[in-house]
VOBA-1610 file (N, C-alpha, C; in pm, whole numbers, padded with zeros to 5 digits, always signed):
BEGIN
Met-01761-12539+06033Met-01856-12517+05925Met-01994-12557+05978Ser-02093-12476+05946Ser-02228-12502+05998Ser-02299-12605+05909Asp-02410-12655+05961Asp-02488-12753+05886Asp-02540-12692+05755Lys-02575-12562+05762Lys-02627-12495+05643Lys-02518-12488+05536Asp-02395-12457+05574Asp-02284-12450+05479Asp-02253-12587+05421Gln-02260-12691+05507Gln-02235-12827+05459Gln-02343-12869+05359Asn-02468-12835+05387Asn-02578-12868+05296Asn-02562-12795+05163Thr-02518-12669+05168Thr-02496-12591+05046Thr-02383-12653+04964Asp-02273-12689+05032Asp-02161-12752+04963Asp-02202-12887+04902His-02279-12963+04979His-02326-13093+04932His-02416-13076+04809Ala-02506-12977+04814Ala-02597-12952+04702Ala-02517-12909+04579Ala-02416-12827+04598Ala-02334-12782+04486Ala-02258-12899+04425Ala-02206-12987+04509Ala-02136-13105+04460Ala-02231-13197+04384Met-02352-13212+04432Met-02451-13297+04364Met-02489-13237+04229Arg-02504-13102+04224Arg-02536-13038+04096Arg-02422-13059+03995Glu-02300-13048+04045Glu-02184-13069+03957Glu-02180-13212+03905Lys-02204-13309+03992Lys-02205-13449+03950Lys-02320-13476+03853Ala-02436-13415+03878Ala-02550-13432+03787Ala-02518-13372+03650Gly-02451-13258+03650Gly-02411-13196+03523Gly-02314-13282+03446Leu-02216-13339+03517Leu-02120-13429+03451Leu-02189-13553+03396Ala-02281-13607+03476Ala-02355-13726+03431Ala-02437-13693+03306Arg-02500-13575+03306Arg-02579-13533+03190Arg-02488-13518+03067Asp-02371-13458+03087Asp-02278-13442+02976Asp-02232-13576+02920His-02200-13671+03009His-02159-13805+02965His-02272-13875+02890Leu-02393-13860+02943Leu-02509-13922+02879Leu-02533-13860+02741Thr-02520-13729+02731Thr-02539-13661+02602Thr-02437-13709+02500Val-02312-13720+02542Val-02207-13768+02452Val-02235-13913+02412Gly-02276-13995+02507Gly-02306-14136+02477Gly-02420-14150+02379Val-02525-14071+02398Val-02639-14077+02306Val-02597-14028+02167Ala-02520-13922+02162Ala-02473-13871+02031Ala-02387-13975+01960Asp-02299-14041+02034Asp-02216-14146+01974Asp-02303-14261+01923Ala-02404-14299+02001Ala-02492-14409+01959Ala-02570-14371+01833Val-02617-14248+01827Val-02690-14201+01708Val-02597-14200+01587Asp-02475-14151+01605Asp-02378-14150+01495Asp-02348-14292+01447Ser-02331-14384+01540Ser-02303-14523+01503Ser-02421-14583+01428Gly-02541-14553+01474Gly-02661-14603+01406Gly-02673-14548+01265Met-02644-14420+01250Met-02650-14359+01116Met-02544-14420+01025Asp-02425-14443+01077Asp-02320-14505+00995Asp-02360-14645+00952Ala-02420-14721+01045Ala-02464-14857+01012Ala-02575-14853+00907Ala-02666-14757+00919Ala-02775-14745+00821Ala-02720-14709+00683Arg-02624-14617+00678Arg-02564-14581+00549Arg-02494-14700+00486Ser-02423-14775+00568Ser-02352-14892+00517Ser-02450-14996+00464Ala-02557-15021+00539Ala-02657-15118+00495Ala-02724-15072+00366Lys-02752-14942+00356Lys-02814-14890+00234Lys-02722-14909+00114Ala-02594-14884+00133Ala-02498-14901+00024Ala-02495-15047-00023Val-02495-15141+00071Val-02494-15283+00036Val-02623-15320-00036Leu-02736-15274+00014Leu-02864-15306-00049Leu-02875-15244-00188Asp-02826-15122-00203Asp-02828-15059-00337Asp-02745-15139-00436Glu-02629-15186-00390Glu-02542-15265-00478Glu-02610-15396-00517Lys-02671-15464-00421Lys-02740-15590-00451Lys-02859-15567-00542Phe-02933-15460-00518Phe-03049-15427-00602Phe-03006-15401-00746Asp-02898-15326-00762Asp-02847-15300-00897Asp-02805-15430-00965Gly-02743-15520-00889Gly-02705-15650-00944Gly-02826-15731-00989Leu-02932-15728-00907Leu-03054-15800-00944Leu-03119-15739-01068Leu-03119-15608-01077Leu-03174-15543-01197Leu-03096-15583-01321Asp-02964-15585-01310Asp-02881-15625-01423Asp-02908-15769-01462Ser-02922-15857-01362Ser-02952-15998-01390Ser-03086-16012-01460Gly-03185-15937-01412Gly-03317-15941-01475Gly-03313-15893-01618Lys-03237-15788-01643Lys-03225-15738-01780Lys-03156-15840-01869Asp-03057-15910-01815Asp-02988-16014-01893Asp-03084-16127-01930Val-03168-16167-01836Val-03266-16274-01862Val-03363-16230-01970Ile-03411-16107-01961Ile-03504-16056-02061Ile-03437-16050-02198Asp-03313-16005-02202Asp-03241-15999-02329Asp-03224-16138-02390Lys-03191-16236-02308Lys-03177-16374-02358Lys-03310-16428-02408Ala-03417-16397-02335Ala-03550-16443-02378Ala-03588-16380-02512Glu-03561-16250-02526Glu-03591-16184-02654Glu-03511-16245-02768Glu-03386-16276-02743Glu-03302-16337-02846Glu-03356-16475-02885Leu-03396-16553-02786Leu-03452-16687-02813Leu-03581-16676-02894Ile-03665-16580-02858Ile-03792-16562-02930Ile-03765-16521-03076Arg-03667-16436-03096Arg-03634-16393-03234Arg-03577-16508-03317Thr-03490-16588-03255Thr-03425-16694-03333Thr-03510-16819-03347Arg-03594-16848-03250Arg-03675-16970-03255Arg-03817-16940-03209Pro-03894-16870-03290Pro-04028-16828-03246Pro-04123-16945-03220Trp-04117-17052-03298Trp-04210-17163-03278Trp-04178-17241-03150Val-04052-17256-03120Val-04014-17323-02996Val-04058-17238-02877Ser-04042-17109-02888Ser-04083-17017-02781Ser-04235-17022-02761Phe-04309-17021-02872Phe-04454-17030-02864Phe-04496-17161-02799Gly-04434-17271-02838Gly-04467-17402-02780Gly-04436-17407-02631Ala-04325-17352-02591Ala-04289-17352-02449Ala-04387-17266-02370Ala-04425-17151-02424Ala-04521-17064-02356Ala-04657-17131-02346Phe-04699-17198-02453Phe-04827-17269-02452Phe-04825-17381-02348Ala-04718-17459-02345Ala-04708-17569-02249Ala-04706-17516-02105Ala-04634-17408-02080Ala-04630-17351-01945Ala-04767-17301-01904Gly-04837-17235-01995Gly-04972-17187-01965Gly-05068-17301-01938Tyr-05058-17407-02018Tyr-05145-17524-02000Tyr-05120-17588-01864Leu-04992-17607-01830Leu-04961-17667-01699Leu-05006-17578-01584Leu-04987-17450-01597Leu-05030-17358-01493Leu-05182-17361-01476Ala-05253-17366-01586Ala-05399-17373-01579Ala-05444-17503-01513Lys-05379-17615-01546Lys-05413-17745-01485Lys-05386-17742-01334Leu-05275-17683-01295Leu-05238-17681-01151Leu-05327-17589-01071Thr-05375-17482-01130Thr-05454-17386-01054Thr-05604-17409-01065Arg-05647-17496-01154Arg-05789-17522-01171Arg-05839-17601-01050Ser-05956-17560-00999Ser-06014-17633-00883Ser-06070-17766-00930Lys-06077-17862-00840Lys-06120-17999-00874Lys-06266-18021-00832Asp-06350-17919-00833Asp-06490-17932-00792Asp-06570-18013-00885
//
């Protein structure tokens, strides 16, 4: 076999190996992208569930506050006044 034939065979073998490497790399990247998308979907589902739970908790607190205000308006007014007074004292500058 001549040097030219050996070089041609070597080049063909290198092209084949490069093609296989490209195919493996393509499959690896596709798998990584799929795994990332699955992880993102899972995280979104967990966050949506927690967000819904927080919204429900917030609604419960508001409902309880409304009930307290309806049943004991003067106590609610006094508590709001005291909280406002304390907040004003804490945030007022001491110049």
